[in-house]
C-alpha positions as a printed NumPy array, in Angstrom:
array([[-13.67 ,   6.773,  25.602],
       [-11.165,   6.61 ,  22.786],
       [ -9.702,   9.235,  20.804],
       [-11.75 ,  10.201,  17.591],
       [ -9.735,   9.711,  14.456],
       [ -9.9  ,  12.238,  11.612],
       [ -9.555,   9.205,   8.691],
       [-10.402,   6.255,  10.437],
       [ -9.618,   2.834,   8.728],
       [-11.604,   0.058,   9.181],
       [-10.925,  -2.455,   6.486],
       [ -7.747,  -4.977,   7.13 ],
       [ -5.728,  -6.515,   4.36 ],
       [ -3.409,  -9.126,   4.894],
       [ -1.121, -11.236,   2.633],
       [  1.369, -13.853,   2.693],
       [  5.277, -12.723,   1.61 ],
       [  8.387, -14.735,   1.202],
       [ 11.261, -14.332,   3.695],
       [ 13.189, -12.199,   0.988],
       [  9.88 ,  -9.906,   0.893],
       [  9.861,  -9.53 ,   4.499],
       [ 13.416,  -8.661,   4.718],
       [ 12.779,  -5.706,   2.077],
       [  9.987,  -4.712,   3.776],
       [ 11.94 ,  -4.395,   7.404],
       [ 14.408,  -2.162,   5.664],
       [ 11.687,   0.029,   4.221],
       [ 10.522,   0.108,   7.961],
       [ 13.321,   1.031,   9.098],
       [ 14.682,   3.221,   6.421],
       [ 11.645,   5.172,   6.097],
       [ 10.671,   5.662,   9.842],
       [  7.113,   4.111,   9.221],
       [  5.376,   0.879,  10.375],
       [  4.305,  -1.851,   8.147],
       [  0.842,  -0.037,   7.428],
       [  2.37 ,   2.868,   6.391],
       [  5.009,   1.584,   4.037],
       [  2.179,  -0.472,   2.328],
       [ -0.086,   2.462,   2.071],
       [  2.81 ,   4.852,   0.18 ],
       [  3.586,   2.022,  -1.721],
       [ -0.158,   1.626,  -2.877],
       [ -0.34 ,   5.36 ,  -3.648],
       [  2.894,   5.184,  -5.763],
       [  1.562,   2.06 ,  -7.751],
       [ -1.891,   3.611,  -8.336],
       [ -0.185,   6.804,  -9.318],
       [  2.2  ,   5.302, -11.718],
       [ -0.303,   2.647, -13.223],
       [ -3.651,   3.599, -12.696],
       [ -4.505,   7.125, -11.873],
       [ -5.225,   8.19 , -15.414],
       [ -8.555,   6.925, -17.225],
       [ -6.962,   5.394, -20.321],
       [ -4.773,   3.151, -18.347],
       [ -7.319,   2.331, -16.023],
       [ -9.61 ,   1.172, -19.04 ],
       [ -6.576,  -0.679, -20.807],
       [ -6.007,  -2.407, -17.374],
       [ -9.302,  -3.483, -17.244],
       [ -9.624,  -5.404, -20.549],
       [ -6.141,  -6.947, -19.986],
       [ -7.285,  -9.099, -17.169]])
């Protein structure tokens, strides 16, 4: 039987990126010693923290789309 995980992840997100973006991602993976998922999770947290973590920012962003 497989090992039980403390924080299982069931959702998969895929996206298309340009060659230039792929090179940037590869550089981040090497520099941070993380895999693609780790880099993308960190990027999501940084983006969320700087753009949407406060309620007034969430409300403003919801009305701008």
